[in-house]
C-alpha positions as CSV (number, residue, x, y, z in Angstrom):
1,M,144.4,84.7,101.5
2,K,141.6,86.4,99.6
3,E,138.5,87.3,101.5
4,S,136.3,85.3,99.0
5,R,138.0,82.2,100.1
6,V,136.8,82.4,103.7
7,K,133.4,83.9,103.2
8,I,130.7,81.9,104.8
9,H,127.1,81.8,103.5
10,K,124.4,83.2,105.7
11,W,122.6,79.8,105.8
12,A,125.9,78.2,107.0
13,I,126.2,80.8,109.7
14,A,122.7,80.0,110.9
15,I,123.4,76.3,110.9
16,L,126.6,76.9,112.9
17,L,124.8,79.1,115.5
18,W,122.0,76.6,115.9
19,G,124.4,73.7,116.3
20,F,126.4,75.6,118.9
21,L,123.3,76.5,120.9
22,F,122.1,72.9,120.9
23,R,125.4,71.5,121.9
24,A,126.0,74.1,124.6
25,V,122.6,73.5,126.2
26,S,123.2,69.7,126.1
27,A,126.6,70.1,127.7
28,I,125.0,71.8,130.6
29,Y,122.3,69.2,131.4
30,L,123.8,65.9,130.2
31,N,125.1,63.9,133.1
32,M,128.8,63.0,133.1
33,G,130.1,60.0,131.3
34,F,132.8,57.6,132.5
35,D,135.5,58.8,130.1
36,E,134.9,62.5,130.8
37,T,135.4,62.3,134.5
38,Y,138.6,60.3,134.0
39,Y,139.9,62.9,131.5
40,Y,139.1,65.6,134.1
41,L,141.9,64.0,136.1
42,Y,144.3,64.6,133.2
43,T,143.8,68.3,133.9
44,Q,144.9,67.7,137.5
45,N,148.0,65.8,136.4
46,L,149.4,67.8,133.4
47,N,152.1,66.0,131.5
48,L,153.7,65.7,128.1
49,S,151.4,62.8,127.4
50,Y,149.4,60.0,129.1
51,F,149.3,56.3,129.3
52,D,146.1,55.8,127.2
53,H,146.0,59.0,125.1
54,P,148.0,61.9,123.8
55,P,147.9,65.2,125.8
56,L,145.4,67.5,124.0
57,V,142.3,66.1,125.7
58,A,143.7,67.5,129.0
59,L,143.7,71.0,127.4
60,T,140.3,70.5,125.9
61,A,138.8,69.4,129.3
62,G,140.8,71.9,131.3
63,I,140.3,75.2,129.5
64,G,136.8,75.9,130.8
65,V,137.8,74.7,134.3
66,W,140.9,76.9,134.4
67,L,139.2,80.0,133.1
68,T,136.2,79.8,135.5
69,G,137.6,78.0,138.5
70,A,134.4,75.9,138.5
71,V,134.3,72.1,138.0
72,T,130.9,71.4,136.3
73,P,129.8,69.4,133.3
74,F,129.6,72.6,131.2
75,T,133.1,73.9,132.1
76,L,134.6,70.5,131.4
77,R,132.8,70.3,128.0
78,I,132.9,73.9,126.7
79,G,136.3,73.3,125.1
80,G,134.9,70.5,123.1
81,V,131.8,72.4,122.2
82,L,133.9,75.3,120.8
83,L,136.3,73.0,119.0
84,Y,133.5,71.2,117.2
85,T,132.2,74.5,115.9
86,G,135.7,75.1,114.5
87,T,135.7,71.6,113.1
88,L,132.4,72.4,111.2
89,I,133.8,75.6,109.9
90,F,136.9,73.9,108.5
91,A,134.7,71.1,107.0
92,Y,132.5,73.8,105.4
93,L,135.6,75.6,103.9
94,A,137.1,72.3,102.7
95,S,133.9,71.3,101.0
96,K,133.4,74.8,99.5
97,K,137.0,74.7,98.1
98,L,136.5,71.2,96.6
99,F,132.9,71.2,95.5
100,G,131.4,74.7,95.8
101,D,129.0,76.7,98.0
102,R,125.9,74.5,97.5
103,T,127.8,71.4,98.5
104,A,129.4,73.1,101.4
105,T,126.1,74.3,102.9
106,L,124.5,70.9,102.5
107,T,127.5,69.1,104.0
108,L,127.4,71.4,107.0
109,A,123.7,70.7,107.5
110,I,124.3,67.0,107.4
111,L,127.3,67.1,109.8
112,T,125.2,69.2,112.2
113,T,122.4,66.7,112.1
114,I,124.1,63.3,112.4
115,P,123.7,62.2,116.1
116,I,127.1,60.6,116.7
117,F,129.0,63.5,115.4
118,Q,127.1,65.9,117.6
119,I,127.5,63.8,120.7
120,A,131.0,62.3,120.4
121,F,132.7,65.1,118.7
122,G,130.7,68.1,119.8
123,I,129.2,67.6,123.3
124,L,131.2,65.0,125.3
125,T,134.8,65.7,126.3
126,L,136.8,63.1,124.4
127,P,140.2,63.0,122.6
128,D,138.1,63.2,119.4
129,N,137.4,66.9,120.0
130,A,140.9,68.0,119.1
131,L,141.5,65.1,116.6
132,M,138.6,66.2,114.4
133,F,139.4,70.0,114.7
134,F,142.9,69.5,113.3
135,W,141.8,66.7,111.0
136,M,139.4,69.1,109.2
137,A,141.8,72.0,109.4
138,C,144.3,69.7,107.6
139,L,141.8,68.7,105.0
140,W,141.1,72.4,104.2
141,V,144.7,73.2,103.9
142,A,145.2,70.1,101.7
143,A,142.3,71.3,99.5
144,E,144.0,74.7,99.1
145,E,147.3,73.1,98.4
146,F,146.3,70.4,95.9
147,F,143.6,72.4,94.1
148,P,144.6,76.1,94.1
149,S,142.3,78.6,92.4
150,D,145.1,79.6,89.9
151,Q,145.3,76.0,88.7
152,A,148.3,75.5,86.4
153,D,149.0,72.7,84.0
154,Q,151.3,71.1,86.5
155,Y,151.0,70.9,90.2
156,Q,153.7,72.8,92.1
157,P,154.2,71.9,95.8
158,T,154.1,74.9,98.2
159,Y,154.7,75.9,101.8
160,R,151.2,74.5,102.6
161,L,152.7,71.0,102.7
162,A,154.6,72.1,105.8
163,I,151.3,73.3,107.4
164,I,149.7,70.0,106.5
165,G,152.5,68.1,108.3
166,L,151.9,70.3,111.4
167,C,148.2,69.7,111.3
168,V,148.7,66.0,111.1
169,G,151.0,66.2,114.1
170,L,148.5,68.2,116.1
171,A,145.7,65.7,115.1
172,F,148.0,63.0,116.4
173,L,148.3,64.9,119.7
174,G,144.5,64.7,119.9
175,K,144.3,61.0,119.2
176,Y,146.6,58.4,117.6
177,H,144.1,58.3,114.7
178,G,146.0,61.3,113.4
179,L,148.7,59.0,112.0
180,L,146.0,57.5,109.7
181,L,145.2,60.9,108.4
182,G,148.9,61.4,107.4
183,G,148.8,57.9,105.8
184,G,145.7,58.8,103.8
185,L,147.3,62.0,102.4
186,G,150.3,60.0,101.4
187,L,148.1,57.5,99.7
188,F,146.4,60.3,97.8
189,C,149.7,61.7,96.5
190,L,150.8,58.2,95.5
191,L,147.6,57.4,93.5
192,S,147.2,60.9,91.9
193,R,149.9,61.2,89.2
194,R,149.4,64.9,89.1
195,H,150.2,65.3,92.8
196,R,153.0,62.7,93.1
197,P,155.7,65.5,93.0
198,A,154.6,66.3,96.6
199,L,156.2,63.1,97.7
200,F,159.6,64.4,96.6
201,S,159.3,68.1,97.5
202,V,161.5,69.9,100.0
203,W,158.3,71.1,101.5
204,T,157.5,67.5,102.4
205,L,160.7,67.3,104.3
206,A,159.6,70.5,106.2
207,A,156.2,68.8,106.8
208,I,157.9,65.7,108.3
209,A,160.0,67.9,110.5
210,L,157.0,69.9,111.8
211,F,155.1,66.6,112.3
212,A,158.0,65.3,114.4
213,I,158.2,68.5,116.4
214,A,154.4,68.4,117.0
215,I,154.4,64.8,118.3
216,S,157.6,65.2,120.3
217,P,155.8,65.4,123.6
218,V,154.3,62.0,123.0
219,L,157.6,60.6,121.9
220,I,159.5,62.0,124.9
221,W,156.9,60.8,127.4
222,N,156.9,57.3,125.9
223,A,160.7,57.2,125.8
224,Q,160.7,58.0,129.5
225,H,158.1,55.3,130.3
226,E,159.2,52.3,128.3
227,W,157.0,53.1,125.3
228,A,154.0,52.2,127.5
229,S,151.3,54.2,125.6
230,F,152.4,52.7,122.2
231,R,152.5,49.2,123.6
232,F,149.0,49.6,125.2
233,Q,147.3,51.0,122.2
234,S,148.9,48.6,119.7
235,G,147.9,45.7,122.0
236,R,144.3,46.7,121.8
237,A,144.3,46.1,118.1
238,V,145.6,42.5,118.4
239,P,142.8,40.0,117.6
240,T,141.8,37.8,120.5
241,Q,139.4,35.5,118.7
242,G,138.5,34.2,115.3
243,Y,136.7,36.3,112.6
244,N,132.9,36.3,113.0
245,L,130.6,37.6,110.3
246,E,127.8,38.1,112.8
247,R,130.1,40.5,114.8
248,L,130.9,42.3,111.5
249,L,127.2,42.7,110.7
250,G,126.6,44.0,114.2
251,T,129.4,46.5,113.8
252,I,127.8,47.8,110.6
253,L,124.3,48.0,111.9
254,L,125.4,49.7,115.1
255,A,127.3,52.3,113.1
256,L,124.1,52.9,111.0
257,V,122.2,53.5,114.2
258,Y,124.8,56.0,115.5
259,L,124.9,57.8,112.1
260,F,121.1,57.5,111.7
261,P,120.0,55.2,108.8
262,T,118.9,58.1,106.5
263,F,122.5,59.3,106.6
264,G,124.5,56.1,107.4
265,I,123.2,54.1,104.4
266,P,123.8,57.0,101.9
267,I,127.3,57.5,103.2
268,W,128.2,53.9,102.6
269,W,126.5,53.9,99.2
270,T,128.0,57.2,98.0
271,S,131.5,56.1,99.1
272,F,131.4,52.8,97.3
273,R,129.7,54.4,94.3
274,T,132.5,57.0,94.1
275,V,135.1,54.2,94.3
276,G,133.4,52.4,91.5
277,K,133.2,55.4,89.3
278,L,136.9,56.3,89.8
279,F,138.1,52.8,88.9
280,S,135.7,52.4,86.0
281,N,136.8,55.7,84.5
282,R,140.5,55.4,85.1
283,Q,141.1,54.7,81.4
284,A,138.4,57.0,80.0
285,K,139.5,60.1,81.8
286,N,142.9,61.8,82.2
287,D,144.5,61.5,85.6
288,A,144.6,65.3,85.8
289,D,140.8,65.4,86.0
290,L,140.4,67.8,88.9
291,H,137.0,66.6,90.0
292,R,138.2,63.0,90.1
293,N,141.2,63.9,92.2
294,K,139.1,65.9,94.6
295,Q,136.9,62.8,95.2
296,L,140.1,60.7,95.5
297,L,141.4,63.0,98.2
298,I,138.3,62.5,100.3
299,L,138.3,58.8,99.8
300,C,141.9,58.4,100.7
301,V,141.6,60.1,104.1
302,S,138.2,58.7,104.9
303,M,137.5,55.2,103.5
304,P,140.5,53.3,104.9
305,I,139.4,54.6,108.4
306,F,135.7,53.6,108.4
307,F,136.1,50.5,106.2
308,G,139.2,49.3,108.1
309,F,137.8,49.7,111.6
310,T,134.5,48.2,110.5
311,F,136.3,45.2,109.2
312,M,138.1,44.9,112.5
313,G,134.7,44.7,114.2
314,G,134.5,41.1,112.9
315,F,137.3,39.9,115.3
316,M,137.2,42.4,118.1
317,Q,135.0,44.9,119.8
318,I,135.6,48.4,118.5
319,L,134.5,51.6,120.3
320,P,131.9,53.7,118.5
321,T,134.3,56.6,117.8
322,W,137.1,54.5,116.3
323,H,135.7,54.6,112.7
324,M,133.7,57.8,112.9
325,P,136.4,60.2,111.6
326,G,136.2,58.2,108.4
327,F,132.5,58.6,108.2
328,F,132.8,62.3,109.0
329,G,135.2,62.8,106.0
330,A,133.1,60.7,103.7
331,T,130.1,63.0,104.5
332,L,131.7,65.5,102.1
333,L,131.1,63.1,99.3
334,L,127.5,62.7,100.4
335,G,127.1,66.5,100.5
336,E,128.4,66.6,96.9
337,R,126.0,63.9,95.8
338,A,123.1,65.7,97.6
339,A,124.0,69.0,95.8
340,Q,123.9,67.2,92.4
341,V,120.5,65.6,93.1
342,Q,119.1,68.9,94.5
343,L,119.5,70.5,91.1
344,K,117.1,68.0,89.6
345,R,115.0,67.1,92.6
346,P,115.1,69.9,95.2
347,K,112.0,68.8,96.9
348,F,113.5,65.3,97.5
349,I,116.6,66.7,99.1
350,R,114.6,69.2,101.2
351,N,112.3,66.4,102.5
352,W,115.3,64.1,103.2
353,L,117.2,66.7,105.2
354,W,114.2,68.2,107.1
355,G,112.6,64.7,107.6
356,S,115.9,63.4,109.1
357,G,116.3,66.4,111.3
358,V,112.7,66.3,112.5
359,A,113.2,62.6,113.4
360,I,116.6,63.0,115.0
361,L,116.0,66.1,117.1
362,P,113.1,64.7,119.2
363,L,115.1,61.5,119.7
364,L,118.1,63.5,121.0
365,L,115.9,65.6,123.2
366,I,114.2,62.5,124.6
367,G,117.5,60.9,125.3
368,L,118.8,64.0,127.0
369,L,115.7,64.3,129.2
370,H,115.8,60.7,130.1
371,V,119.5,60.7,131.1
372,H,118.9,63.9,133.2
373,L,115.4,63.2,134.5
374,G,114.6,59.6,133.8
375,I,111.4,60.2,131.8
376,A,111.5,56.5,130.6
377,Q,112.4,55.2,134.0
378,K,109.7,52.9,135.4
379,G,108.4,54.3,138.8
380,G,110.3,57.5,138.6
381,D,108.8,60.9,139.5
382,Q,109.4,62.2,136.0
383,A,108.2,59.1,134.2
384,I,106.0,59.7,131.2
385,A,103.0,57.4,130.9
386,G,104.4,55.1,133.6
387,A,107.5,54.5,131.5
388,F,108.9,51.1,130.8
389,W,112.6,50.9,131.8
390,E,113.7,49.5,135.2
391,A,116.6,51.6,136.6
392,K,118.7,48.5,137.2
393,D,118.5,47.6,133.5
394,D,119.1,51.1,132.2
395,P,122.7,51.8,130.9
396,S,122.1,55.5,131.0
397,T,122.3,55.4,134.8
398,Q,126.1,55.0,134.2
399,M,126.1,58.7,133.4
400,I,125.9,60.2,136.9
401,D,125.0,63.5,138.4
402,I,128.3,64.7,139.7
403,E,126.7,67.5,141.7
404,Q,124.8,65.0,143.8
405,L,127.9,63.1,144.7
406,R,129.7,66.3,145.6
407,Q,126.8,67.6,147.6
408,A,126.7,64.5,149.7
409,F,130.1,65.4,151.1
410,I,129.0,69.0,151.7
411,D,125.7,68.2,153.4
412,S,126.8,65.4,155.6
413,P,128.9,66.6,158.6
414,M,130.2,63.1,159.1
415,L,131.3,62.6,155.5
416,K,132.8,66.0,155.4
417,T,134.8,65.4,158.6
418,E,136.0,62.0,157.4
419,L,137.2,63.4,154.1
420,Q,139.0,66.2,155.8
421,K,140.8,63.8,158.2
422,V,142.2,61.4,155.5
423,D,145.3,61.8,153.5
424,F,143.9,60.5,150.2
425,V,140.9,58.8,148.5
426,F,141.1,55.7,146.3
427,S,138.7,53.5,144.3
428,N,138.9,50.1,142.7
429,N,138.2,51.3,139.1
430,F,139.8,54.1,137.2
431,F,136.5,55.3,135.8
432,V,134.9,55.5,139.3
433,A,138.1,57.2,140.6
434,G,137.5,59.8,137.9
435,Q,133.9,60.4,139.1
436,V,135.0,60.6,142.7
437,G,137.9,62.9,141.8
438,M,135.6,65.3,139.9
439,A,133.0,65.3,142.7
440,I,135.4,66.0,145.6
441,E,137.7,68.4,143.7
442,P,136.7,71.5,145.7
443,L,137.7,69.6,148.9
444,G,141.2,69.1,147.6
445,K,142.1,65.5,148.3
446,K,144.4,63.3,146.2
447,V,142.6,60.6,144.4
448,T,144.1,57.3,143.1
449,C,143.1,53.8,142.0
450,F,144.2,50.4,143.3
451,D,143.4,47.9,140.6
452,G,145.0,45.7,138.0
453,D,144.0,48.2,135.3
454,L,145.4,51.5,136.5
455,R,145.6,53.5,133.3
456,G,147.0,57.0,134.0
457,F,147.0,56.5,137.7
458,A,150.1,54.3,137.4
459,Y,152.1,57.4,136.3
460,W,150.5,60.1,138.5
461,S,152.0,58.8,141.7
462,K,154.3,56.1,143.1
463,A,153.0,53.0,144.8
464,E,155.0,53.9,147.9
465,D,153.5,57.3,148.2
466,F,150.4,56.0,150.1
467,V,152.0,53.7,152.6
468,G,151.3,54.7,156.2
469,K,148.6,57.1,155.2
470,T,144.9,57.0,156.0
471,S,142.2,57.1,153.3
472,L,138.6,56.7,152.2
473,Y,137.7,53.9,149.8
474,I,134.8,55.1,147.5
475,T,133.4,52.8,144.9
476,S,130.0,52.1,143.2
477,E,127.8,49.1,143.5
478,Q,128.1,48.7,139.8
479,F,131.9,48.2,140.0
480,I,132.5,46.9,143.5
481,K,132.4,43.2,142.4
482,D,135.6,41.6,141.3
483,E,135.5,38.0,139.8
484,K,138.9,37.3,141.5
485,F,137.4,38.1,145.0
486,P,134.1,36.5,146.1
487,K,134.0,39.1,148.9
488,P,134.9,42.5,147.3
489,L,136.7,43.9,150.3
490,D,139.1,40.9,150.3
491,K,140.9,42.7,147.4
492,Y,142.4,45.1,150.0
493,K,142.4,43.1,153.2
494,D,146.2,42.6,153.1
495,Y,146.9,46.2,152.4
496,F,144.9,47.9,155.1
497,L,144.6,47.0,158.8
498,S,140.8,47.5,158.5
499,L,138.1,48.6,156.1
500,E,134.9,50.0,157.8
501,K,131.9,51.0,155.9
502,I,130.7,54.4,157.0
503,A,128.0,55.4,154.4
504,D,126.1,54.7,151.2
505,I,125.7,57.7,148.9
506,P,122.6,57.3,146.7
507,I,122.6,59.0,143.3
508,K,118.9,59.7,142.5
509,R,117.1,60.3,139.3
510,G,113.3,60.8,139.2
511,G,113.2,60.2,143.0
512,Q,114.8,56.8,142.7
513,A,118.3,55.7,143.6
514,V,119.9,54.6,140.4
515,Q,123.5,54.4,141.6
516,I,124.9,53.7,145.1
517,F,128.4,54.8,146.1
518,P,129.6,52.9,149.2
519,V,132.1,54.8,151.3
520,Y,134.7,53.0,153.6
521,R,137.1,54.3,156.1
522,A,140.5,52.6,155.5
523,S,143.2,52.5,158.2
524,P,146.8,53.5,157.4
525,M,148.0,51.6,154.4
526,L,150.4,48.7,155.3
527,K,152.2,48.2,152.0
528,P,152.2,49.4,148.4
529,Y,149.4,48.0,146.2
530,P,151.1,46.1,143.3
531,R,151.1,47.7,139.9
532,P,151.3,45.8,136.6
533,Y,153.0,48.8,135.0
534,G,154.2,52.3,135.9
């Protein structure tokens, strides 16, 4: 590949360095989220795949831990921080290939500024880290394949189609959304007459073969476990109630908040504007119009994702990251539009970008400081101007300081002794079990979960493994209640001879206890706790 193809502008390098620095610092100080601590347990139970996700999140979460031997928020997140830098590089290269240097730099600046992309794809450890890395690598290879520099009158499929198939498979290993990426590329080849020969190329057969090889770990694991992961994920997409326009509106507005309105609204507008132009000009312009097909490529791999999942929000609750890969891809169209406007109104684009950045950065910093120190927490030591948010009403307290929970077992001789004596530790919620598992990791005790929703725990051990063994039951006041049991401990009264409370571990922020982790001594287990699957 020619050097000119991978040359990165100095402004792009500056943006990449700034973004990496911000994300790395945030990864150090941001308290741990539920999902992240649960994915840490993936690293302790390596397998071909997992009940609720493909396997790459285990590698993303584990790389920093394995290299350093330390279990901290930073070591758990550094893999994702690095991967997102790679994601941005591939996004820059794809945008540069499709629309030129100016568009690529503007696109990179936008992607580095949008809050949800920074947090969900670039700071937190989530399956989306690997998904987006291979997603954008795939888009770059697709841009090189479908729009080569030595453009001929007719498109000739090349070996890059095989690489595209591999990238789609690797994106799938990050998150099942990768399958939608492959569908979008197929849709593009179907709609673009010029690129339709790709559908019948021998290189496409190679792409399918490499895709199948890439996803084989997931297929093998599912074949060995009654296709549990596929059944679980497909079941989450089944509507459980009628369609509601208010929920749809709420989904749209929430996405605009995550994207930040000065970017979210333009992404929607630019995407639909591009669709309108493509359809209105379908007779006026030849199908071989390269620029039209470049826009079509972005639309095909992006719009079905963000529009489809947004539509689903009308009949079910969708998680914030489900539709964000589509918005991420559509940002390339926004970057192109911004580059066009910049030629005529450079001051407007400068004010728009800098104004958005100046508004977003303080909000992110305030959020980070609040999660870590509680600066908006009423009555807290670090509260600013008395603050306004009662800790009991503050959802950010769900992100806990793992070091405090760990230190409690180190500082308390009683807790340390109790933990050393037992055979295993369990919780009543798989998220809390993740928090506990990460906290007590240096003390080396097996952690499991006894609940109706076991997720991966159902496959990391057998129900009979714990019978006759002693344990500690650690939960949190937030999750200890169970609507099936008026008295929470009744959930386990038939499975242990006795449950005795021995401590409450407070997790403090700003001098106030914002979470309480009750600890119980459990006598030898009498019989296996029932499992709905596994």
